C-alpha positions in Angstrom: 52.0 -58.9 22.8 49.5 -61.7 22.6 51.4 -63.1 19.6 54.6 -62.9 21.6 53.1 -64.8 24.5 51.9 -67.5 22.2 55.5 -67.8 20.8 56.8 -67.9 24.3 54.3 -70.6 25.2 55.4 -72.6 22.2 59.1 -72.2 23.1 58.4 -73.4 26.6 56.5 -76.4 25.4 59.4 -77.3 23.2 61.8 -77.1 26.2 59.5 -79.4 28.1 59.7 -82.0 25.3 63.5 -81.8 25.0 64.7 -81.7 28.6 64.2 -83.4 31.9 63.0 -80.2 33.6 60.9 -77.3 32.4 61.9 -73.7 32.0 60.2 -70.4 32.4 62.2 -67.2 32.1 65.6 -65.7 33.3 65.3 -63.2 35.9 67.0 -60.7 38.0 63.6 -59.2 38.6 60.8 -61.1 40.2 57.4 -62.5 39.6 54.4 -60.6 40.9 53.3 -62.9 43.7 50.2 -61.1 44.7 48.5 -57.7 44.6 51.3 -56.6 46.9 54.3 -54.7 45.4 56.4 -57.1 43.4 59.8 -58.3 44.7 62.8 -59.0 42.5 64.6 -62.3 42.9 68.1 -60.8 42.9 67.3 -57.4 44.2 64.2 -57.4 46.3 62.0 -54.3 47.0 62.3 -52.9 50.5 58.9 -53.9 51.7 59.2 -55.3 55.3 56.5 -57.8 54.5 58.5 -59.1 51.5 61.8 -59.1 53.3 60.4 -61.1 56.1 58.8 -63.5 53.6 62.0 -63.7 51.6 64.1 -64.4 54.7 61.9 -67.4 55.4 61.9 -68.6 51.8 65.5 -67.8 50.9 67.1 -68.8 54.2 68.1 -65.3 55.1 69.8 -64.1 52.0 66.9 -63.2 49.8 67.9 -65.0 46.6 67.2 -68.3 44.9 63.9 -70.1 45.5 60.7 -68.0 45.4 57.6 -69.9 46.5 54.4 -68.2 45.4 51.2 -69.0 47.3 47.8 -67.7 46.2 49.3 -66.2 43.1 46.8 -64.6 40.8 48.4 -66.5 38.0 47.4 -69.9 39.2 45.1 -71.5 41.8 47.5 -74.0 43.3 50.8 -72.9 44.9 53.7 -72.7 42.4 57.4 -73.1 43.2 60.0 -71.3 41.1 63.3 -73.0 41.5 66.5 -71.9 39.9 69.5 -74.2 39.4 72.5 -74.8 37.2 72.0 -76.7 34.0 75.0 -79.0 34.6 75.4 -79.4 38.3 73.2 -80.0 41.3 76.0 -79.1 43.7 77.2 -75.6 42.8 80.4 -75.6 44.9 83.2 -75.3 42.4 84.3 -72.8 39.7 84.1 -73.7 36.1 82.3 -73.4 32.8 78.6 -74.3 32.7 76.3 -74.9 29.8 73.0 -73.0 29.5 69.8 -75.1 29.2 69.1 -76.2 25.7 67.6 -73.3 23.5 68.2 -70.8 26.4 69.8 -68.3 24.0 66.8 -68.5 21.7 64.4 -67.8 24.5 66.5 -65.0 25.8 66.5 -63.4 22.4 62.7 -63.8 22.2 62.2 -62.1 25.6 64.6 -59.3 25.0 63.4 -58.4 21.6 59.7 -58.8 22.5 59.8 -56.7 25.7 62.3 -54.0 24.9 62.0 -52.0 21.6 64.1 -49.1 23.1 67.7 -49.9 24.0 67.8 -47.0 26.4 65.9 -48.9 29.0 68.7 -51.3 29.8 70.2 -48.7 32.2 66.8 -48.2 33.8 66.5 -51.9 34.4 70.0 -52.3 35.9 69.7 -49.3 38.1 66.4 -50.5 39.4 67.9 -53.9 40.2 70.7 -52.1 42.0 68.2 -50.0 43.9 66.3 -53.1 45.0 69.6 -54.7 46.3 70.3 -51.5 48.3 66.8 -51.4 49.6 67.2 -55.0 50.9 70.5 -54.2 52.5 69.0 -51.2 54.2 66.3 -53.5 55.6 68.8 -55.9 57.0 70.9 -53.1 58.5 67.8 -52.0 60.6 67.9 -55.3 62.5 71.6 -55.8 62.3 73.7 -52.6 62.0 76.9 -54.7 61.7 75.6 -56.0 58.3 76.9 -52.8 56.7 80.4 -53.5 57.8 83.1 -51.4 56.2 80.8 -50.3 53.4 78.2 -48.1 55.2 77.3 -46.0 52.2 74.3 -47.4 50.2 74.8 -46.0 46.7 75.1 -46.8 43.0 78.1 -45.8 41.0 78.2 -45.7 37.2 81.5 -45.3 35.2 81.9 -45.4 31.5 85.2 -45.9 29.6 84.9 -44.7 26.0 88.3 -46.0 25.0 87.7 -49.5 26.0 83.9 -49.2 25.3 82.8 -50.5 28.7 80.2 -49.4 31.2 80.4 -50.4 34.8 77.5 -50.2 37.3 78.4 -50.9 41.0 76.1 -51.0 44.0 76.8 -51.6 47.7 73.7 -53.7 48.1 73.1 -57.2 49.4 75.4 -59.0 46.9 75.3 -62.7 45.9 77.0 -65.8 47.2 78.5 -68.4 44.9 75.3 -70.5 44.9 73.0 -67.5 44.4 75.1 -66.2 41.5 74.8 -69.5 39.7 71.1 -69.9 40.5 70.1 -66.4 39.5 72.3 -65.8 36.5 73.3 -69.2 35.3 70.0 -70.8 34.5 66.5 -70.2 33.4 63.9 -69.8 36.1 61.7 -72.8 36.0 58.2 -73.5 37.4 57.5 -76.7 35.5 56.2 -76.4 31.9 53.0 -78.2 32.8 52.1 -75.7 35.5 53.2 -72.8 33.4 51.0 -74.0 30.5 48.2 -74.5 33.0 48.5 -70.9 34.0 48.2 -69.8 30.4 45.2 -72.0 29.8 43.5 -70.8 33.0 44.0 -67.1 32.0 42.8 -67.7 28.4 39.7 -69.6 29.7 38.9 -66.7 32.0 39.2 -64.2 29.2 42.4 -62.6 30.6 45.2 -61.9 28.1 48.0 -64.3 28.8 50.5 -61.6 27.8 50.2 -60.4 31.4 52.4 -63.3 32.3 55.4 -61.7 30.6 54.9 -58.6 32.6 55.0 -60.6 35.8 58.3 -62.3 35.2 61.3 -60.0 35.6 63.9 -60.1 32.8 65.6 -56.8 33.6 69.2 -58.2 33.8 69.1 -59.7 30.3 68.3 -56.3 28.8 72.0 -55.7 29.2 72.6 -57.9 26.1 70.7 -55.3 24.1 73.9 -53.2 24.1 76.7 -55.5 25.3 78.6 -58.3 23.6 79.9 -59.6 26.9 78.7 -59.1 30.5 80.9 -59.5 33.6 79.4 -59.6 37.0 81.5 -59.4 40.2 79.7 -59.8 43.5 80.4 -60.1 47.2 77.8 -61.2 49.8 78.2 -61.0 53.6 77.2 -64.7 53.5 80.2 -65.7 51.4 83.8 -64.9 52.2 84.8 -65.1 48.5 84.2 -62.5 45.8 82.9 -64.2 42.7 82.9 -63.4 39.0 80.2 -64.5 36.5 80.8 -63.9 32.8 79.0 -64.7 29.5 78.7 -63.5 26.0 75.7 -62.7 23.8 74.7 -65.8 21.8 76.9 -68.1 23.9 75.6 -71.4 25.1 77.8 -71.3 28.3 78.8 -69.0 31.2 81.7 -69.1 33.6 81.8 -68.7 37.4 85.1 -68.2 39.1 86.6 -66.7 42.2 87.5 -63.1 41.4 91.3 -62.8 41.6 91.3 -59.1 40.6 92.7 -56.5 42.8 89.4 -54.6 42.9 87.6 -55.7 46.1 84.0 -54.7 46.4 83.6 -55.3 50.2 79.9 -55.9 49.6 77.6 -55.6 46.6 77.5 -56.2 42.9 79.4 -54.8 39.9 78.2 -55.3 36.4 80.5 -54.5 33.5 79.0 -54.3 30.0 81.4 -54.7 27.1 79.5 -52.6 24.6 78.7 -53.4 21.0 80.1 -51.2 18.3 76.7 -49.7 17.6 76.2 -49.0 21.3 79.3 -46.9 21.8 77.1 -43.9 22.7 76.4 -45.6 26.0 80.0 -45.1 27.0 79.6 -41.3 27.0 78.9 -39.7 30.3 76.6 -37.1 28.7 74.3 -39.8 27.3 74.2 -41.7 30.5 73.3 -38.5 32.4 70.4 -37.9 30.1 69.1 -41.5 30.7 69.5 -41.2 34.4 67.7 -37.9 34.4 64.8 -39.4 32.3 64.3 -42.8 34.0 65.9 -42.8 37.4 65.9 -39.2 38.7 63.7 -40.2 41.7 65.5 -43.4 42.9 65.8 -43.1 46.7 69.5 -44.0 46.8 72.2 -41.7 45.4 73.2 -42.5 41.8 76.8 -41.3 41.2 78.0 -40.9 37.6 81.7 -40.6 36.7 81.6 -37.4 34.8 83.7 -34.3 34.1 83.2 -30.8 35.2 85.1 -27.7 34.3 86.3 -25.5 37.1 88.0 -22.0 36.9 91.5 -21.7 38.3 93.4 -18.5 39.0 97.1 -18.8 38.1 100.1 -16.5 37.5 100.4 -15.2 34.0 104.2 -15.4 33.6 104.3 -13.5 30.3 102.2 -10.6 31.5 104.0 -10.5 34.9 107.4 -10.3 33.2 106.1 -7.5 30.9 104.7 -5.6 33.9 108.1 -5.9 35.7 110.0 -4.8 32.6 107.7 -1.8 32.2 108.3 -1.0 35.9 112.1 -1.3 35.5 112.1 0.9 32.5 110.2 3.5 34.5 112.8 3.4 37.3 115.6 3.8 34.9 113.9 6.8 33.3 113.4 8.4 36.7 117.1 7.9 37.5 118.2 9.5 34.2 115.8 12.5 34.8 117.3 13.0 38.3 120.8 12.7 37.0 120.1 15.3 34.3 118.9 17.7 37.0 122.1 17.2 38.9 120.5 15.3 41.7 122.5 12.5 43.4 121.6 9.0 42.2 123.0 5.6 43.0 125.9 4.4 40.9 124.3 1.1 40.1 121.5 0.8 37.6 118.1 -0.5 38.9 117.5 -4.2 38.4 114.4 -6.4 38.4 115.1 -7.0 42.1 114.3 -3.4 42.7 110.9 -3.6 41.1 107.9 -4.2 43.3 105.1 -5.5 41.0 102.4 -7.9 41.9 102.0 -11.0 39.8 99.5 -10.7 37.0 96.8 -13.5 37.3 94.8 -15.2 34.6 91.9 -17.6 34.7 92.2 -21.0 33.2 89.7 -23.9 33.2 90.6 -27.3 34.4 88.6 -30.4 33.6 88.2 -32.6 36.6 86.7 -36.1 36.7 84.8 -37.3 39.7 81.6 -39.0 40.8 78.6 -36.6 40.7 75.2 -37.3 42.1 72.5 -37.4 39.4 69.3 -37.7 41.4 69.3 -35.0 44.0 65.6 -34.2 43.5 63.1 -35.8 45.9 59.9 -36.8 44.1 57.4 -34.1 45.3 54.5 -36.6 45.1 55.9 -38.8 47.7 56.0 -36.0 50.3 53.2 -35.1 52.6 50.9 -32.4 51.2 51.3 -30.4 54.3 55.1 -30.2 53.7 54.8 -28.9 50.1 54.1 -25.2 49.5 52.1 -23.8 46.6 55.3 -22.3 45.2 56.9 -25.7 45.2 53.9 -27.3 43.4 53.9 -24.5 40.8 57.7 -24.8 40.3 57.5 -28.5 39.8 54.8 -28.0 37.2 56.8 -25.4 35.3 60.0 -27.4 35.4 58.6 -30.8 34.6 56.2 -29.8 31.8 58.1 -26.8 30.5 55.3 -24.3 31.2 55.7 -20.6 31.9 52.3 -19.9 33.5 51.2 -21.1 37.0 48.6 -23.9 36.9 45.0 -23.1 37.6 44.8 -25.9 40.2 46.6 -29.1 41.4 45.5 -32.3 43.1 48.0 -34.2 45.2 46.6 -37.6 46.3 47.5 -41.1 47.4 45.4 -44.2 46.9 45.9 -47.1 49.3 44.4 -50.6 49.6 44.8 -53.6 47.4 46.1 -51.3 44.7 48.4 -48.5 45.8 49.6 -45.5 43.8 50.3 -41.8 44.3 49.5 -39.0 41.9 50.0 -35.3 41.3 47.9 -33.7 38.5 47.5 -30.1 37.3 45.1 -28.0 35.3 47.3 -25.9 33.0 46.9 -22.1 32.9 46.4 -22.1 29.1 45.7 -24.4 26.3 48.7 -25.9 24.4 49.4 -24.7 20.9 48.9 -28.2 19.6 45.6 -28.8 21.3 43.8 -29.4 18.0 46.3 -32.2 17.2 45.6 -33.8 20.5 41.9 -34.0 19.8 42.8 -35.7 16.6 44.6 -38.5 18.5 48.2 -37.2 18.7 49.9 -37.9 22.0 50.8 -34.9 24.2 52.9 -36.8 26.7 51.1 -35.1 29.6 51.0 -38.0 32.1 54.3 -39.4 33.2 54.0 -43.0 34.5 56.4 -44.2 37.2 56.7 -47.6 38.9 58.2 -47.3 42.3 59.7 -43.9 41.4 61.3 -45.3 38.2 60.1 -43.5 35.1 58.5 -45.9 32.6 56.9 -43.7 29.9 55.0 -40.6 29.1 53.3 -42.1 26.1 50.4 -43.8 27.9 48.1 -40.8 28.1 45.2 -42.5 26.3 45.4 -45.5 28.6 45.5 -43.4 31.8 43.0 -40.6 31.0 40.1 -40.4 28.6 40.6 -38.2 25.5 38.6 -35.3 26.8 40.9 -34.9 29.7 44.1 -35.1 27.7 44.9 -31.5 28.8 45.6 -32.7 32.4 49.3 -32.9 33.2 50.9 -34.8 36.0 52.6 -37.9 37.3 51.3 -41.3 38.5 53.6 -43.5 40.5 52.3 -47.1 41.0 53.6 -49.8 43.4 51.9 -52.6 41.5 52.7 -52.3 37.8 55.7 -54.2 36.4 58.7 -52.2 35.2 58.6 -53.9 31.8 55.1 -52.7 31.2 53.8 -52.4 27.6 50.7 -50.8 26.1 49.1 -54.3 25.7 49.6 -55.0 29.4 48.2 -51.6 30.3 45.1 -52.1 28.3 44.3 -55.4 30.0 45.4 -54.4 33.5 42.8 -54.0 36.3 45.4 -51.8 38.0 45.3 -49.3 35.1 41.5 -49.3 35.1 41.5 -48.4 38.8 44.2 -45.7 38.2 42.2 -44.3 35.2 39.0 -44.1 37.2 40.7 -42.3 40.1 42.4 -39.8 37.8 39.1 -38.9 36.2 37.5 -38.5 39.7 40.3 -36.4 41.0 40.3 -34.2 37.9 36.6 -33.5 38.1 37.1 -32.6 41.8 39.7 -30.1 40.7 37.4 -28.6 38.1 34.5 -28.3 40.5 36.8 -26.5 43.0 37.8 -24.0 40.3 34.2 -23.5 39.3 33.2 -22.9 42.9 35.8 -20.2 43.6 34.6 -16.8 44.7 36.1 -15.1 41.7 34.8 -16.4 38.4 38.0 -15.3 36.5 39.8 -18.6 36.9 37.0 -20.7 35.6 36.5 -18.2 32.7 40.1 -18.8 31.8 39.7 -22.5 32.1 36.5 -22.5 30.0 38.1 -20.4 27.2 40.9 -22.9 27.0 39.3 -26.3 27.7 35.5 -25.8 27.4 35.4 -28.0 24.3 37.0 -30.8 26.2 34.2 -30.7 28.8 31.6 -30.8 26.0 33.4 -33.8 24.5 33.3 -35.5 27.8 29.5 -35.1 28.0 29.4 -36.9 24.7 31.9 -39.7 25.4 31.7 -40.3 29.2 28.3 -41.5 30.1 29.5 -42.5 33.6 30.4 -39.0 34.6 28.0 -37.1 32.4 26.0 -35.6 35.3 29.2 -34.3 36.9 30.4 -32.8 33.6 27.0 -31.2 33.1 27.6 -29.1 36.2 30.7 -27.6 34.5 29.0 -26.6 31.2 28.7 -22.9 30.4 26.6 -21.2 27.7 25.6 -17.7 26.7 21.9 -17.1 27.0 19.1 -14.6 26.4 19.6 -13.3 29.9 23.4 -13.1 29.9 24.7 -9.7 31.0 27.6 -8.4 29.0 28.3 -11.7 27.3 28.7 -13.6 30.7 28.2 -17.3 30.5 25.6 -19.2 32.5 25.7 -22.6 34.0 22.8 -25.0 33.8 22.4 -24.8 37.6 22.0 -21.0 37.3 19.4 -21.5 34.6 17.4 -23.9 36.7 17.5 -21.6 39.7 16.1 -18.7 37.6 13.4 -20.7 35.8 9.9 -19.3 35.6 7.3 -20.8 37.9 5.8 -23.8 36.2 8.5 -24.1 33.6 9.3 -27.8 33.0 12.1 -27.7 30.4 15.4 -26.0 29.7 15.3 -24.2 26.3 18.2 -23.9 23.9 18.9 -22.7 20.4 21.8 -23.6 18.2 23.2 -21.0 15.8 26.5 -19.7 14.3 26.9 -16.9 16.8 25.2 -15.2 19.7 24.1 -12.3 17.6 22.6 -14.6 15.0 20.7 -16.5 17.7 19.2 -13.4 19.1 17.7 -12.5 15.7 16.2 -15.9 15.0 12.3 -16.0 14.9 12.1 -19.0 17.2 12.8 -16.8 20.2 10.2 -14.1 19.7 7.4 -15.3 21.9 9.6 -17.1 24.4 11.8 -14.1 25.2 8.7 -11.8 25.3 7.1 -14.1 27.8 10.2 -14.1 30.0 11.7 -17.6 29.2 15.5 -17.9 29.2 17.0 -19.6 26.1 20.6 -20.9 26.0 22.6 -20.1 22.9 24.7 -23.0 21.5 27.2 -21.3 19.2 29.9 -24.0 18.7 29.5 -27.0 16.4 30.0 -29.5 19.4 27.4 -27.8 21.6 24.3 -29.3 20.1 25.8 -32.8 20.1 26.7 -32.5 23.7 23.3 -31.2 24.8 21.5 -33.9 22.8 23.5 -36.5 24.6 22.8 -34.9 28.0 19.0 -35.1 27.4 18.2 -34.1 31.0 19.6 -31.9 33.7 18.3 -31.8 37.3 15.2 -33.7 36.1 14.5 -31.1 33.5 14.3 -31.9 29.8 16.5 -30.0 27.4 14.3 -28.7 24.5 15.5 -27.3 21.2 13.2 -24.3 20.4 13.8 -24.8 16.7 11.8 -28.1 16.8 8.2 -28.8 17.0 6.0 -28.9 20.1 7.7 -26.7 22.7 5.2 -27.8 25.3 4.7 -24.3 26.7 2.3 -23.9 29.6 -0.8 -22.1 28.5 -4.1 -21.3 30.2 -7.4 -22.8 29.3 -8.5 -19.6 27.7 -5.3 -19.4 25.6 -5.8 -23.1 24.5 -9.3 -22.4 23.4 -8.2 -19.4 21.4 -5.5 -21.4 19.7 -7.9 -24.1 18.8 -10.3 -21.6 17.3 -7.6 -20.0 15.3 -6.3 -23.3 14.0 -9.9 -24.2 13.0 -10.3 -20.9 11.2 -7.0 -21.3 9.3 -7.5 -25.0 8.5 -8.5 -24.6 4.9 -5.6 -22.1 4.4 -3.0 -24.4 6.0 -4.2 -27.3 4.0 -3.8 -25.3 0.8 -0.3 -24.3 1.8 0.6 -27.9 2.5 -0.7 -28.8 -1.0 1.4 -26.0 -2.6 4.6 -27.1 -0.8 4.0 -30.8 -1.4 6.9 -33.0 -0.2 8.9 -30.0 1.0 7.1 -30.0 4.3 5.4 -32.6 6.5 2.6 -30.3 7.4 1.6 -26.6 7.9 0.2 -25.5 11.3 -0.6 -22.3 13.2 2.3 -21.3 15.4 2.2 -20.2 19.1 5.9 -19.2 19.2 5.9 -16.2 16.7 5.2 -12.6 17.4 6.3 -10.6 14.3 7.7 -13.0 11.8 5.1 -14.3 9.2 6.3 -17.9 9.2 9.1 -20.2 10.3 10.3 -23.7 9.5 10.8 -26.1 12.4 11.9 -29.7 12.4 10.5 -32.8 13.9 11.6 -33.9 17.3 13.8 -36.8 16.3 15.7 -35.5 13.4 18.6 -33.0 12.8 17.9 -29.4 13.4 18.7 -26.8 10.8 22.0 -26.0 12.5 23.1 -29.7 12.7 22.0 -30.3 9.1 24.3 -27.4 8.0 27.2 -28.7 10.1 26.9 -32.3 8.7 26.7 -31.0 5.1 30.1 -29.3 5.7 31.8 -32.6 6.6 34.3 -33.7 4.0 33.6 -37.4 4.5 29.8 -37.0 5.0 27.5 -39.9 4.1 24.7 -38.7 1.8 22.5 -41.7 2.7 22.9 -41.0 6.4 22.1 -37.3 5.7 18.9 -38.2 4.1 17.9 -40.5 6.9 18.8 -38.2 9.8 17.4 -35.0 8.3 14.5 -33.8 10.3 11.1 -33.5 8.7 10.2 -29.8 8.1 7.0 -28.3 9.5 5.8 -24.8 8.4 4.4 -22.7 11.2 2.5 -19.6 10.3 1.8 -16.5 12.4 -2.0 -15.8 12.1 -1.5 -12.2 13.2 1.0 -11.4 10.5 -0.2 -9.0 7.8 1.6 -11.0 5.2 -0.2 -14.2 6.2 -3.5 -12.4 6.3 -3.0 -11.0 2.9 -2.0 -14.3 1.5 -5.0 -15.9 3.2 -7.3 -13.4 1.4 -5.8 -14.2 -2.0 -6.4 -17.9 -1.3 -10.0 -17.3 -0.3 -10.5 -15.2 -3.5 -8.9 -17.8 -5.8 -6.9 -20.7 -4.5 -5.5 -21.3 -8.0 -4.3 -17.7 -8.4 -0.7 -17.9 -9.7 0.3 -14.8 -7.7 -0.9 -16.4 -4.5 1.1 -19.6 -5.2 4.2 -17.5 -5.9 3.7 -15.6 -2.7 3.4 -18.9 -0.8 6.7 -20.1 -2.4 8.5 -16.9 -1.4 7.2 -17.3 2.2 8.7 -20.8 2.2 12.0 -19.7 0.9 12.3 -16.8 3.3 11.4 -19.2 6.2 14.2 -21.4 5.0 16.7 -18.5 5.3 15.4 -17.1 8.6 15.2 -20.6 10.2 18.8 -21.5 9.4 18.4 -23.7 6.4 20.1 -23.4 3.0 18.1 -22.4 0.0 17.5 -25.4 -2.2 17.0 -23.4 -5.4 18.3 -19.7 -5.1 17.4 -19.0 -8.7 13.8 -19.9 -8.3 13.6 -17.8 -5.2 15.1 -14.8 -7.0 12.7 -15.3 -10.0 9.7 -15.4 -7.7 10.8 -12.2 -6.0 11.4 -10.3 -9.2 8.1 -11.4 -10.6 6.2 -10.3 -7.5 8.0 -6.9 -7.7 7.1 -6.5 -11.3 3.5 -7.5 -10.8 3.0 -4.5 -8.5 0.9 -6.0 -5.8 -0.5 -8.7 -7.9 -1.8 -6.7 -11.0 -0.5 -7.9 -14.4 2.1 -5.7 -15.9 1.2 -3.6 -18.9 2.5 -4.8 -22.3 2.1 -1.4 -24.0 5.4 0.4 -24.8 5.7 3.8 -23.0 6.5 6.7 -25.3 9.1 9.1 -23.9 7.8 12.6 -23.5 9.6 15.2 -25.6 10.1 18.5 -23.9 
């Protein structure tokens, strides 16, 4: 889009050099004049403020000259005047030449802004809606303005045979002068001032592509699908009905008094003569789909000329005749039977006139063509919350997003101020089947963006909500964004940043409400489906990390029956004097419970959280603190447990006693460990390997090794230094210490030390570096029978 704006700037500069007046862009839509909702030049939005303003500027009719003061695009006031290229006094019919290079600029705008042809109908219907909105405003102060056309509506009729599409509204219409000004020329603001706007925005760091979004070019999207466009229009301010016509690629247009028999009364009729490759837009079915997608919530009725099949009950002549013949045959048979019995019978034979049989009916289907309203649904988000029931919210969710379960929660809100928008968001009742793809960056189309109730797109999820909230579904309806919005405009828009911030806040409010419910079942359902998203949010969203931390749930050493615990519950149940929140990462809860790091902690009544998913440890590491409490990994050095002076003295004495032994072990292990120390966390296990505070834990090291695209150099840098902690009360350590004291060079003692290291690797969650060496050491120790050398003498079998 930035490249496009530069091309546009270059084109405009070229016009400035070649003509006596500068050009900007064609428009049936309007420039955003302020932070207020934008008005359209031809069909203005129904804001009373804008209508009053446009009446002053436009002389009461709302078209022509738009004077913008205090525009965010430029510091000085800017005038946007529209006029014919060949005449300063537009009073006669005739053929008029476009401004030089107009067709090239039109082609640039259309092909730059609209990559999807379908949106032409959205643009034209939106223009018509704006015209109706303005007519409605005028009728409030002057009821006679409606005249003989009181119904404010839009009619759309396609003719497949002639390949035409006609869109008619009963809005404000245009006079002769307005028709020429608005459709006959390029809107101009003065190239110098337009270039000045571009320079000012570039100097301020704002992407100048925003300018494109603020100039309406909706009418010219019709040339995406049409070779020729005919506009008929009638305004209350002009007694004549006028016709404007032009062809794609033409350098001229014509304006004439409309001599056709079709009188509009008031309003505008646009007829598109469709291109061969756009014949599909002459089909009522296709048009109905587009109206349902883009314009379902327009406030005025949109009527589409379409067919419907109705059942009709008619007489089945063949079956009726057969029934009468059968009844006549039965009468004749009865007559003959009576005659055979000697009974008196009439001389004349029965005829069909004597038969009393009801007509046999059949059902046939008749195809009828008529105008049918396509937008009967009122947008639920525009209604007051007090007027919408829970059932209606749930039904809207299921219908709009094709869900079959009720949502867990919804939030219906309205934001007012300098930026205005409404929203309705939901927490689904279950995770989507393609949730994994969404985490990988695929779009779920969960957020539908509307601009003044006109659907724009459902592909802006990543712009409106952060990745970790991509499970949220809902609609956002902005009064401030332009209709021809693009992803580039969204990314640079302050409006979108405000919307994104509000959506995050409203979503977190919903999740807190679910978590605070009396029954924990709803939040358990949510956590099972979307718990990973919350953990991802803790990692990625530093601004809302504290709020997200309130939503985290983990299993712990004090969980009853597998129930999950929140960090708030953990803090509330902490031991007196406990200064940290302890956690342990493992493959599963069962594996965590058996790890040696917990022995002393659990025995002393400390609670330890179990982090059993790969994302858990990353999330907790990013969290760092909760409620002023540090989060401490129990598989790392220096737990910082509170101990009495007596316990400290005993630990120091034990460490001093074992100092020669721990130094010898450090010598045996060499570079495998940073140091060997006496542990205060073990109760039964002989030894354990812990990591340094600022490196990866054993669990994280294992996860990173499993990454397909892992970086070996980063692995080596991030790997935590290993520290061997020994349990001085363990029988194994005491036996090994005795062997060291007897002979520190004893090969068996060294082999026992190696086996202790390898078993500590396994029990601490590391991978064995050399499994064969470990197996060899074990076999040798088993063969040495407690350290005695095996006998080399052969054993003679005893013969019995």
